[in-house]
N, C-alpha and C positions, 0 to 999 in steps of 0.2 A: 646513522641516521638516514632515513629514506628521503630522496629528492621529493619536492612538492610541485614540481612542474607538471601541468596537465599532459604534456607530451611525453612524460617518462613512461617507460614500459617495465619499470621495476616494481615489484611487489615485495611483501615481507618474505616470500618464499624464494625471491631472487628475480632475475630478469624474465620477462614474459614477452615472447616474440609477437609482433603485430599479426592480426588475422583472427579467424574465428576458431573456437574450440570445436571439437566433434559434437559436443552437446548442443551448442548454439546452431551448428549446421543441421543436425538432426531435427531440431525444433523448426527451423526455417523450411526445410523440405516437407515436413509434416503439414505445416500450415498451408504450403502451396498445393500439396495434394488434396487436402480437404477443399480448398477453394476451387480447384479444378473439378473435383467430383460434383460440386454444386453448380458450377458455371457451364460445363460442356453440355450436359443434357438441355439446359435452357437455350444455349446457343444453337444447337442442332434443331430443336423444335422451332425456334424462331426462323431459321433458314428455311425449313420445310414449309411453314406457314407462309413465308414471304413468296414462295413459288405460286401458290394458289391465289394469294392476295394480289400479287402482281399481275397474274393472268386476268383475274376478275377486273382490276382497275383498267388494264389495257383494253379489254373487250368493251367495258362501259364507255370509255373514252371514244372508241371507234364507232359504237352505236350512236353516240352523240354527233360524231362527224358525219355519219350517214344521214341523220335527221337534218343537220345543218345544210348538208349538200342538197337534199330535197327541197328545202325551203329556198336557198339562194339560187338554185338553178331552175326552180319552178318545175321539176321533174319528180318522177317516182325514184326512190333509192331503196335498196335492200341490203341487208346483212344476211348472208347465206352461211350458216354455221353447221358443220357436220359433226356428228358425234363420233365416238371411238370406233363404231362400225362402218362409218361412211354414210350414215343416213341424215337427211335434213328434212324433217317434217315441214310441210308448207301449208299452214292453215288457209283454207279458201281455194286451194289448188292441189295439184298432184305433188307428192313428195318427190324430193331429189335424192338420188343415191349415187355415190361414187366412192368406192373403197380407198382409192388412192388420195382422197381429200380428208380422211379420218383425222379427227381433232384439229381441223383447220376451218378458217372462215375468211371471207373477203367482202369488200363493199363494192357495190356497182349501181348504176343508174340505167334507166331506159327513157326514151323520148315520149312515150305515151302509155296510157293504161293497157293498151292492147299490143304494144310493141314487144318484140322478143327481148328477153334478157340476154346478155352476152354469153357465148358459150364458155364452158368451164375451163377450157384450154386457153382462153384469151388471157392476155397480161396487160397491165397499164400501158406498156410500150406498143402494143399491137391494136388496142382498142381504147379509145378515149372514154367509153362507158364503164371501164373497169377502173375503180378509184384506188384500189389497193392490190398488191400481190397477195397471194394466199399467205395468211398467218397461221403457222403451225404451232399451236400452243404447246403440244407435247414436246416438240424440239426446242422452242424458245424458253420454256419454264419446265425444266426437267421434272418428270413424274406427274405432270398434270394432264388429265384426260377430260374431254368434253363428254359428260354423262348424258346430257340432254341437248341434242341439236335442235335448231329452229330456224325458220326464215322470217325475218322481220322486214316488212314492206312499209315505207313512209311515203305519205303523199305530199304534195307541194305545200301543205300547211304544217307539215311535220308531225301529223297524227299517224298511228298505225292504220294502214289501208286494208290489211288482210285479216284483221281480227277485231272483234268487239270486246275482247277481254285482254288482260295482261298476258304477255308472252315471255317465257323464260328460257335461258341457256344455262345449264348446270355444268359445273366444273368440280373435279375431285383430284386430290393429290395426297401425298402422305401427311400433309399438314392439315387436312380437313376438306370440307366441301364449302363451295360458294355458289350462289345463284345470282345471275344478273337478270333482274326482272325489268321489262319495259312496259310501262302503262300505256293505255290506249292514246293518252295525249303525248306519248313519246318520251316520257321521262324514264331514264335508265338508272336503276339503284341496285347496289350490291347488298345481297342478304346473306 
């Protein structure tokens, strides 16, 4: 007679050692393989999208910071964003070009509408009108490039001072493209 204890490893064929059979192990490995084949491409795509999404969110937040700085300080503030070639169009003025600043942007203020903007080589430590260091999106968000650079100037009321239409900064990465558009009233949105 066979024991009826649930802990017994004996069967009608004799004792059965604890553990998995080769069939059970093969089924488990097959199921894990199928799940991995489904999950890994989704995970990689999500990581790639997060690079462009993260860069767009960071840029939009810094645009809002520039607008807020213009309002609270009662000065003009600008976001100077260079594209992948180092060009930054400047609506209402002369475009700025600097190849070493490709895919980068920074925030800065000036004391009056006719005052000079800080030199590109200045840092927050060397010039109080430079609000942030250069933010290199290609380095901080691997694979992200600025496809459309721009210069956004906010007046002391927080409105765009250098354009009567919305201005955009385009971003592209392996996860897709995003545009950070800033309306005339200074609202930055991600599209």
